[in-house]
C-alpha positions as CSV (number, residue, x, y, z in Angstrom):
1,M,0.0,0.0,0.0
2,N,1.5,3.3,-1.0
3,R,1.6,6.5,1.1
4,L,-1.6,8.0,-0.6
5,D,-3.6,4.9,0.0
6,T,-2.6,4.9,3.6
7,I,-3.8,8.5,4.1
8,C,-7.2,7.9,2.5
9,F,-7.7,4.7,4.6
10,A,-7.0,6.7,7.8
11,I,-9.5,9.5,6.8
12,L,-12.2,6.9,6.0
13,I,-11.8,5.1,9.4
14,S,-11.9,8.4,11.4
15,F,-14.8,10.1,9.5
16,P,-17.7,8.8,11.7
17,A,-16.0,10.2,14.8
18,I,-15.6,13.6,13.1
19,G,-19.3,13.8,12.2
20,F,-20.4,13.3,15.8
21,S,-18.0,15.8,17.3
22,Q,-20.1,18.6,15.9
23,E,-22.7,20.2,18.2
24,S,-25.8,22.2,17.2
25,R,-26.4,25.3,19.3
26,R,-29.6,27.2,18.8
27,G,-31.3,29.4,21.4
28,G,-28.7,28.4,24.0
29,T,-29.7,24.7,23.8
30,V,-27.1,22.0,22.9
31,V,-28.6,19.2,20.9
32,R,-26.7,16.1,19.7
33,P,-28.2,13.7,17.1
34,A,-29.0,10.2,18.5
35,A,-28.0,7.0,16.7
36,S,-30.9,5.0,18.0
37,A,-34.0,5.3,20.1
38,V,-33.5,1.8,21.6
39,S,-32.1,1.9,25.1
40,G,-29.8,-1.1,24.4
41,S,-27.9,0.6,21.6
42,S,-24.8,0.8,23.8
43,Q,-24.6,-3.0,23.7
44,G,-24.4,-2.9,19.9
45,V,-28.1,-3.5,19.2
46,P,-28.6,-2.6,15.5
47,R,-30.7,0.6,14.9
48,P,-34.1,0.3,13.3
49,A,-34.2,0.6,9.6
50,R,-35.6,3.8,8.1
51,P,-38.9,3.6,6.3
52,A,-38.7,3.7,2.6
53,G,-38.6,7.1,1.0
54,R,-37.6,8.8,4.3
55,L,-35.7,12.0,3.7
56,A,-32.5,12.6,5.7
57,S,-31.1,15.9,6.9
58,S,-27.3,16.6,6.9
59,R,-27.3,15.4,10.5
60,T,-29.0,12.1,9.8
61,K,-26.7,11.5,6.9
62,Q,-23.8,11.8,9.2
63,S,-25.4,9.5,11.8
64,S,-25.9,6.8,9.2
65,L,-22.2,6.3,9.0
66,L,-22.0,5.4,12.7
67,Q,-20.2,2.1,13.2
68,D,-18.8,2.3,16.7
69,P,-21.5,2.1,19.5
70,E,-19.1,3.7,21.9
71,T,-19.6,7.1,20.1
72,I,-23.3,7.2,21.0
73,P,-24.0,10.4,23.2
74,P,-25.4,9.9,26.7
75,P,-29.2,9.3,26.8
76,S,-29.8,12.2,29.1
77,E,-29.1,14.7,26.3
78,V,-31.8,13.2,24.0
79,I,-35.6,13.5,24.3
80,I,-37.4,10.6,22.8
81,Q,-40.9,11.3,21.4
82,D,-41.8,8.2,19.5
83,E,-40.0,5.1,18.4
84,G,-37.2,6.0,16.1
85,Y,-37.8,9.8,16.5
86,V,-35.8,12.5,18.3
87,E,-37.1,15.8,19.7
88,G,-34.7,18.6,20.4
89,Y,-34.1,20.5,17.2
90,A,-34.7,24.3,17.6
91,D,-35.7,24.8,14.0
92,G,-39.0,22.9,14.2
93,Y,-37.9,20.5,11.5
94,S,-39.9,17.3,11.2
95,E,-39.5,14.0,9.4
96,E,-42.6,11.8,8.8
97,G,-44.6,13.1,11.7
98,A,-41.6,13.6,14.1
99,V,-41.7,17.1,15.6
100,Y,-38.4,18.6,16.7
101,E,-38.9,21.5,19.2
102,D,-36.6,23.5,21.4
103,R,-38.1,23.0,24.8
104,G,-35.6,25.2,26.4
105,S,-36.9,28.3,24.6
106,G,-40.2,28.5,26.5
107,C,-42.2,28.8,23.2
108,S,-45.8,27.5,23.4
109,S,-47.0,24.8,21.1
110,C,-48.3,26.0,17.8
111,G,-50.0,22.9,16.6
112,D,-48.5,21.6,13.4
113,V,-46.5,24.7,12.8
114,G,-43.1,25.3,14.3
115,C,-42.7,28.0,16.9
116,S,-40.3,29.9,14.8
117,S,-43.1,30.5,12.4
118,C,-45.6,32.1,14.8
119,G,-43.7,33.1,17.9
120,S,-44.7,36.4,19.5
121,S,-41.3,38.0,18.8
122,G,-41.1,36.8,15.3
123,S,-39.7,39.2,12.7
124,G,-42.2,41.7,11.4
125,F,-44.6,41.3,14.3
126,G,-43.3,44.3,16.2
127,F,-44.1,45.1,19.8
128,D,-44.5,42.1,22.2
129,L,-47.5,42.7,24.4
130,C,-46.5,40.1,27.0
131,N,-43.0,41.4,27.4
132,P,-43.2,45.2,26.9
133,T,-39.7,45.8,28.2
134,T,-37.9,43.6,25.7
135,L,-37.3,46.3,23.1
136,S,-33.6,46.8,23.1
137,G,-31.7,50.0,22.9
138,R,-32.7,53.6,23.6
139,Q,-33.9,55.1,20.3
140,L,-34.4,58.7,21.3
141,C,-31.5,61.1,21.8
142,I,-33.0,62.4,25.1
143,S,-32.8,61.1,28.6
144,L,-35.9,58.8,29.1
145,P,-36.7,55.8,31.2
146,S,-35.5,52.6,29.4
147,H,-38.9,51.4,28.2
148,G,-42.1,53.4,27.5
149,W,-44.5,54.7,25.0
150,A,-46.0,57.9,23.6
151,S,-49.0,58.6,21.4
152,V,-50.5,61.7,19.7
153,D,-54.0,61.6,18.3
154,Y,-56.2,64.0,16.4
155,L,-59.7,64.1,17.9
156,G,-62.8,64.7,15.7
157,W,-65.5,64.7,18.4
158,R,-69.0,65.9,18.9
159,Q,-70.5,67.1,22.2
160,D,-74.0,67.1,23.7
161,G,-75.8,70.1,22.4
162,M,-76.8,73.0,24.7
163,N,-80.4,73.4,25.5
164,L,-81.8,76.9,24.8
165,P,-85.2,78.5,25.1
166,P,-86.4,80.6,22.1
167,L,-84.2,83.7,22.2
168,V,-84.9,85.5,18.9
169,T,-88.2,85.5,16.9
170,T,-89.7,87.1,13.9
171,S,-93.2,87.7,12.5
172,A,-94.7,88.4,9.1
173,N,-94.8,91.9,7.9
174,G,-98.0,93.6,8.9
175,T,-98.3,91.8,12.2
176,P,-99.7,94.2,14.8
177,Q,-97.0,95.7,17.1
178,G,-98.5,94.0,20.2
179,Q,-98.3,90.6,18.6
180,A,-95.0,91.0,16.8
181,G,-92.5,88.3,17.9
182,V,-94.9,86.8,20.5
183,L,-95.0,83.0,20.8
184,P,-96.6,80.7,19.8
185,G,-97.6,82.7,16.7
186,A,-94.1,84.0,15.9
187,T,-91.3,82.1,14.2
188,T,-88.2,81.2,16.2
189,L,-84.9,82.3,14.6
190,F,-82.5,81.1,17.3
191,G,-82.9,78.8,20.2
192,G,-85.9,76.6,21.1
193,D,-83.9,73.3,20.8
194,N,-80.9,71.4,22.2
195,N,-78.6,71.5,19.2
196,T,-76.5,74.6,20.1
197,L,-72.8,73.8,20.0
198,S,-73.3,70.3,18.7
199,N,-71.0,70.8,15.7
200,N,-67.7,68.9,15.3
201,M,-64.9,69.8,17.7
202,N,-61.2,69.5,16.7
203,G,-58.8,68.6,19.4
204,V,-55.7,66.6,20.4
205,R,-54.9,63.9,22.8
206,V,-51.4,63.0,24.1
207,R,-50.4,60.0,26.2
208,V,-47.0,59.2,27.6
209,G,-46.1,56.2,29.7
210,V,-43.2,54.2,31.1
211,W,-42.7,50.6,32.4
212,S,-41.0,49.9,35.7
213,A,-37.5,48.6,35.5
214,N,-38.0,46.5,38.7
215,R,-41.5,45.3,37.9
216,P,-41.9,44.8,34.1
217,N,-45.6,44.2,34.4
218,A,-46.2,47.6,36.1
219,G,-46.2,51.0,34.6
220,A,-47.5,54.6,34.8
221,E,-49.2,56.8,32.2
222,G,-50.1,60.4,31.8
223,E,-52.9,61.7,29.5
224,Y,-54.2,65.0,28.3
225,F,-56.8,65.9,25.7
226,G,-58.4,69.2,24.9
227,F,-60.2,71.3,22.4
228,G,-60.0,74.9,21.3
229,Q,-62.9,77.1,22.2
230,Q,-66.0,76.2,20.2
231,T,-68.3,79.1,19.2
232,Q,-71.7,79.3,17.6
233,S,-73.2,82.7,16.8
234,F,-76.4,84.2,15.5
235,D,-76.3,87.8,14.2
236,R,-79.2,89.6,12.5
237,N,-79.7,93.3,11.6
238,S,-82.9,95.0,10.5
239,T,-84.2,98.4,9.7
240,G,-87.7,97.3,10.6
241,V,-88.3,94.6,7.9
242,P,-88.0,91.8,8.8
243,I,-89.4,92.2,12.3
244,L,-87.0,91.1,15.1
245,A,-88.0,90.5,18.7
246,R,-86.9,88.7,21.9
247,P,-89.8,86.6,23.4
248,F,-90.5,86.3,27.2
249,Y,-93.2,85.4,29.6
250,N,-94.7,88.5,31.3
251,N,-95.3,87.6,34.9
252,V,-97.2,90.8,35.6
253,T,-99.9,90.1,32.9
254,G,-99.5,86.4,32.9
255,L,-99.2,86.3,29.2
256,Q,-96.5,85.7,26.5
257,D,-94.8,88.9,25.4
258,S,-91.8,90.2,23.5
259,E,-89.2,93.0,23.4
260,L,-89.0,94.5,20.0
261,V,-85.6,94.8,18.3
262,A,-86.7,96.0,14.9
263,Y,-90.2,97.0,13.7
264,P,-91.3,99.2,10.8
265,G,-91.4,102.9,11.7
266,V,-90.7,102.2,15.4
267,L,-87.2,100.6,15.9
268,T,-84.1,99.6,13.9
269,G,-81.8,97.2,15.6
270,R,-79.4,94.4,15.7
271,V,-79.4,91.3,17.9
272,R,-76.5,89.0,18.4
273,V,-76.1,85.7,20.3
274,D,-72.7,84.1,21.0
275,A,-72.5,80.6,22.6
276,T,-69.0,79.3,23.6
277,S,-67.7,76.0,25.0
278,Q,-64.3,74.6,25.9
279,L,-63.4,71.1,27.2
280,D,-60.1,70.0,28.7
281,A,-59.1,66.9,30.6
282,A,-56.0,65.3,32.2
283,A,-55.3,62.0,33.9
284,V,-52.5,60.1,35.7
285,R,-52.9,56.4,36.1
286,F,-50.9,53.3,37.2
287,R,-51.1,50.2,34.9
288,H,-50.7,46.6,35.8
289,I,-50.6,43.6,33.4
290,L,-53.1,41.1,34.8
291,C,-52.5,38.3,32.3
292,C,-51.2,37.7,28.8
293,S,-51.2,34.8,26.4
294,N,-49.4,33.9,23.2
295,S,-51.0,31.8,20.4
296,C,-51.2,31.4,16.7
297,G,-53.8,32.8,14.4
298,Y,-54.5,32.5,10.7
299,S,-54.3,35.6,8.4
300,A,-56.4,35.6,5.2
301,L,-54.0,38.3,3.9
302,N,-50.9,36.3,4.5
303,C,-52.6,33.0,3.7
304,G,-50.8,31.4,6.7
305,P,-50.2,31.4,10.4
306,V,-49.4,34.7,12.2
307,P,-48.5,35.4,15.9
308,A,-51.4,36.3,18.1
309,Q,-51.5,37.7,21.6
310,S,-54.1,38.7,24.2
311,R,-53.6,40.9,27.3
312,F,-55.7,42.3,30.1
313,D,-54.5,45.4,32.1
314,A,-56.0,47.0,35.2
315,T,-55.6,50.8,35.7
316,L,-55.9,53.0,38.8
317,G,-55.5,56.7,38.7
318,W,-56.9,60.2,39.0
319,R,-58.9,62.2,36.5
320,Y,-59.5,66.0,36.1
321,M,-61.9,67.5,33.7
322,Q,-63.0,71.1,33.0
323,L,-65.9,72.4,31.0
324,R,-66.2,76.2,30.6
325,E,-69.2,77.6,28.7
326,G,-70.8,81.0,28.1
327,L,-73.8,82.6,26.5
328,M,-74.1,86.3,25.6
329,I,-77.2,88.0,24.1
330,Q,-76.8,91.6,22.9
331,E,-79.2,94.2,21.5
332,D,-78.3,97.4,19.8
333,L,-81.5,99.5,19.3
334,S,-82.3,102.9,17.9
335,S,-85.8,104.6,18.1
336,Q,-87.4,105.9,14.9
337,L,-90.1,107.8,16.7
338,T,-89.5,111.5,16.4
339,G,-91.4,112.1,19.6
340,N,-89.5,109.6,21.6
341,P,-85.9,109.4,20.3
342,G,-83.2,107.3,22.0
343,S,-80.8,104.4,21.7
344,F,-80.2,101.3,23.8
345,L,-77.4,98.8,24.3
346,I,-78.7,95.8,26.3
347,Q,-76.7,92.7,27.3
348,D,-77.3,89.4,29.1
349,N,-74.5,87.1,30.1
350,F,-74.6,83.6,31.5
351,G,-71.3,81.8,32.2
352,T,-70.7,78.4,33.8
353,L,-67.6,76.4,34.9
354,N,-67.5,72.7,35.8
355,Q,-64.4,71.1,37.4
356,F,-64.3,67.4,38.1
357,N,-61.8,65.6,40.3
358,G,-62.1,61.9,40.9
359,V,-60.6,58.4,41.2
360,E,-60.3,56.4,38.0
361,L,-60.8,52.6,37.9
362,G,-60.4,50.8,34.6
363,V,-59.7,47.7,32.6
364,E,-58.1,47.5,29.1
365,W,-57.9,44.5,26.7
366,M,-55.4,44.4,24.0
367,G,-55.3,41.9,21.1
368,R,-52.8,41.4,18.4
369,R,-52.9,39.3,15.2
370,G,-49.9,39.7,13.0
371,F,-49.5,43.4,12.2
372,W,-53.1,44.3,13.2
373,S,-54.3,45.1,16.7
374,L,-57.6,45.8,18.5
375,D,-57.7,47.5,21.9
376,A,-60.8,48.1,24.0
377,L,-61.1,50.0,27.3
378,M,-63.7,50.7,30.0
379,R,-63.1,53.2,32.8
380,V,-65.2,54.6,35.5
381,N,-64.3,57.9,37.3
382,V,-66.0,58.7,40.6
383,G,-65.6,62.0,42.3
384,N,-66.8,65.5,42.8
385,T,-67.8,68.3,40.4
386,L,-67.4,72.0,41.4
387,Q,-70.2,73.9,39.7
388,Q,-70.0,77.7,39.2
389,L,-72.5,80.0,37.6
390,N,-72.3,83.7,36.9
391,V,-75.3,85.7,35.7
392,D,-74.9,89.4,34.7
393,G,-76.8,92.0,32.7
394,S,-76.4,95.6,31.8
395,T,-78.2,98.4,29.9
396,Q,-76.8,101.6,28.4
397,S,-79.3,104.3,27.4
398,P,-78.2,106.2,25.5
399,K,-75.4,104.1,24.1
400,G,-72.0,105.1,25.4
401,S,-73.4,106.2,28.8
402,A,-72.8,104.6,32.1
403,S,-74.2,101.1,32.4
404,T,-77.2,100.2,34.6
405,V,-77.4,96.8,36.2
406,G,-79.9,94.6,34.5
407,G,-80.7,93.4,31.0
408,L,-83.8,91.6,29.7
409,L,-83.3,88.0,31.0
410,A,-80.8,88.9,33.7
411,Q,-82.5,91.1,36.3
412,P,-81.4,92.3,39.7
413,G,-83.2,90.7,42.6
414,R,-84.2,87.9,40.3
415,N,-81.1,85.9,39.0
416,I,-78.1,88.3,38.7
417,G,-75.2,87.0,40.9
418,S,-72.6,84.3,41.3
419,Y,-73.5,80.8,42.5
420,S,-71.3,77.8,43.5
421,N,-72.1,74.2,44.4
422,E,-70.3,70.9,44.8
423,E,-72.0,67.8,43.5
424,F,-71.2,64.0,43.3
425,A,-70.5,62.9,39.7
426,I,-69.5,59.9,37.7
427,V,-67.6,60.0,34.4
428,P,-67.6,56.6,32.6
429,E,-65.5,56.2,29.4
430,L,-65.6,53.6,26.7
431,G,-63.1,53.3,23.8
432,A,-61.9,51.0,21.0
433,T,-58.9,51.4,18.8
434,I,-57.8,49.5,15.6
435,G,-54.0,49.7,15.0
436,Y,-51.5,48.6,12.3
437,Q,-47.9,48.0,13.2
438,L,-45.8,50.0,10.7
439,T,-42.5,49.1,12.2
440,Q,-41.4,47.3,15.4
441,R,-41.8,50.6,17.3
442,L,-44.3,52.7,15.4
443,K,-48.0,51.9,15.1
444,F,-50.9,53.7,13.3
445,N,-54.2,54.0,15.2
446,V,-57.8,54.7,14.4
447,G,-60.2,54.8,17.4
448,Y,-63.5,55.7,18.9
449,T,-64.3,57.2,22.4
450,F,-67.5,57.9,24.3
451,L,-67.3,59.8,27.6
452,Y,-70.3,60.8,29.8
453,W,-70.3,63.3,32.7
454,S,-73.2,63.5,35.2
455,N,-74.4,66.6,37.1
456,V,-73.0,69.6,35.2
457,V,-74.4,73.1,34.8
458,R,-74.7,74.7,31.4
459,P,-75.7,78.3,30.5
460,G,-78.8,77.5,28.4
461,D,-80.4,75.6,31.3
462,Q,-80.1,78.7,33.6
463,I,-82.1,81.0,31.4
464,D,-85.6,81.6,32.7
465,T,-87.7,83.6,30.3
466,T,-90.1,84.8,33.0
467,V,-89.6,88.6,33.2
468,N,-91.1,91.4,35.3
469,P,-91.2,94.4,32.8
470,N,-91.3,96.9,35.7
471,L,-87.7,95.9,36.6
472,L,-86.3,96.6,33.2
473,P,-83.9,99.6,33.4
474,P,-84.8,102.2,34.3
475,A,-86.8,100.2,36.9
476,I,-90.0,101.5,38.4
477,P,-89.4,102.1,42.2
478,G,-91.1,99.8,44.6
479,N,-91.5,96.9,42.2
480,T,-90.2,93.4,43.1
481,F,-90.0,90.2,41.1
482,L,-93.2,88.2,41.2
483,G,-92.6,84.5,40.7
484,P,-90.6,81.5,41.9
485,T,-87.1,81.9,43.4
486,F,-84.3,81.3,40.9
487,A,-82.7,77.8,41.1
488,V,-79.6,76.5,39.4
489,R,-80.4,73.6,37.1
490,Q,-78.2,70.6,36.5
491,T,-78.0,68.4,33.5
492,D,-75.8,65.6,31.9
493,Y,-73.1,66.0,29.3
494,W,-71.4,63.7,26.9
495,V,-68.8,63.8,24.1
496,Q,-67.9,61.1,21.5
497,G,-66.0,60.8,18.3
498,I,-63.1,59.3,16.4
499,S,-59.3,59.6,16.8
500,I,-56.5,59.2,14.3
501,G,-52.9,59.1,15.3
502,G,-49.7,57.2,16.0
503,E,-47.9,55.4,18.8
504,Y,-44.2,55.0,19.4
505,R,-42.6,52.6,21.8
506,W,-39.0,52.4,23.0
């Protein structure tokens, strides 16, 4: 035998040992392929024959060259699933029904699909609900806690309309002066419904939260949402045609009556009504993950399995809300009577402020399926509302002179003054959000929110159209208001609408 033949023979003899000296390391788990599933293989018992047509991986091809039973790895490193099959591969590879799983990775079973195909942290899935502090690296160039989230949403909401009595009326030309603008025969131009300030409101909502470094299932969140001042106005000017008037109930005569603003040959005038409203809210809450689960779902878009998660959180915090509203009615009149000239500037003002402070209890469910998510929340706020009402009225005659206390619907001794009260209130909130994961950290959201507030005061409900004409400036001395004592009226309030925005996690 020459030297070359000797070298080739030595390599052939040592090849099986070389094949079994390799170890597979995946996910920190060391797995060695087994030569046989029979416990007596160390005594040289031949391994079972492979079924016909069975495919072999590179590992099984190496194991088929095994000749020396002394090279079989210890049985403690092998997990036997069925006769002739070995469990322990991290890649989920299977041969004729044998399923190889990495039991050391903690991945839940995914049925017939390997865990690497639908694990919660799979590539492209994005944020892991069950482990919110697993995102690595600080992505923002500012000093922030290691793990947290921030979201900004545009709010397109609608609020409960303000209830108003009829404030401005008109009548057909030729109506006698004593009947002009008098209800029920007159036509209402403004008021008389509960639709005031019910138009769309544009606002913003900001949420920022962090997860605890010591307790990964606990976190804290701050929230603010607010809207710019909403305004609805009515403005009408007339030289006498059309007729303009302000209706009221005359408690001296016991009949419906009106104050003329414009009437042919008698008065020219202008009447303007401005209603305003502004809502702001803030909250601070602690969040605790109650439970979370991983599973596999099917996506019709992907035509295959996708990771799915479900999580329940409990929240406890404090909520503040403020609703500031106002209503102003102004008349600018000029007499056309040559025997009784004059001008008047009359104004009524009703302003309210509601401030809620209370404890917030809530629960939130979050669900993920692939890139899509659905969140739903329910919160109940229980606390106290501070109610404040201010009623004011003034008259200038002639215009530009010193003001006299009292308008038309705001009269001294009747309702002018400031009022304050504290009332128990509840503020429940319901919401749902659909999201799409754009990147691992950035998500696009579209949501809906409904929020209710009990026991608030609003300007329109404080208007009592019962008037004593003898108290209109200049008041007739010795007259007092005849009728029931003024009382502050409470009502309920709600807002609802959609939100569109984004969420970033780090």
